[in-house]
N, C-alpha and C positions, 0 to 999 in steps of 0.2 A: 493401508488397510482399506480394503474395499467395503463399501456399504452395500448392504442387501436392500435394494430399493423396494422391495415387496413388503419389507417390514416397517418402512418408514411411514409414519401417519400423515400422508400427504394432505388430507383434507383438513386437518387441525394445523398445518404448517401454511396453507395458502394465504390465510388473512394476514399473519405476521410477515411474511414474504412481500405481500402487496403494500402493507403499511411501511416497511423498510425501503421499498423501491420509491414510493411517494416521498417520504421523508429525504431520501438522498437527492431526488429531483428538485425539491424545495431548497435544499442546502446549497445545490449547485447554482441555483438561481440567485440566491442570496449572495453567495460569494462573488458571482460574476458582477453584480452591481455594487459590491462593497468597496470601500476605499482600501481596504487591506486585502483584496482579492489577489492581487499579484504576488503578494508575500506568502499567502496561504498556498497558492499553486507552487511556488518554489519550495516552500517546506514539504508539500507532498511529493514532489519529484525528489527531493533530498531523501525522504522516507523510503521511497520506492528504490532509490539507489542502494541504500543500506540493507533493505530486504533482499535485493538482487544478489548483493555481495554475501550475505549470509546463506542464502540457498546455494551459492557457488562453493561454500565451504570457507570463505573468508570471514571469520568471527570478528567483524570491526564494529566498535560501537560508533553511533553516529557522530559524536564529538570528535572522533579521530579520523572521520572520512575526508576531511579537507587535507590533511597531511598524508594520506594513504598513498598516492602517487609519488609524492616527494620522497618519501623514505625508501622507495624501491620495493615496497610490500606487494607490488602489483604484478610482479614477474609472471604469475600464472594467469593474470587477467588482462593481458595486452589486447588490444584491438586488432 
């Protein structure tokens, strides 16, 4: 579904977009310095892998991703 950019209220969206960017930068710095930072990053990669499979049409729940290759369900997703 394409968006008509001329109809978007850009001026009212600039502040929330800027605030979100600042919050993400702060979160990134906190995660990098945290003792659980490595685990957070691993979970992020895991969520990205699930999202990628979902976009490719393989509707796989995150809890089943570990067994996805073992069961042969990846026949359409070989590298």
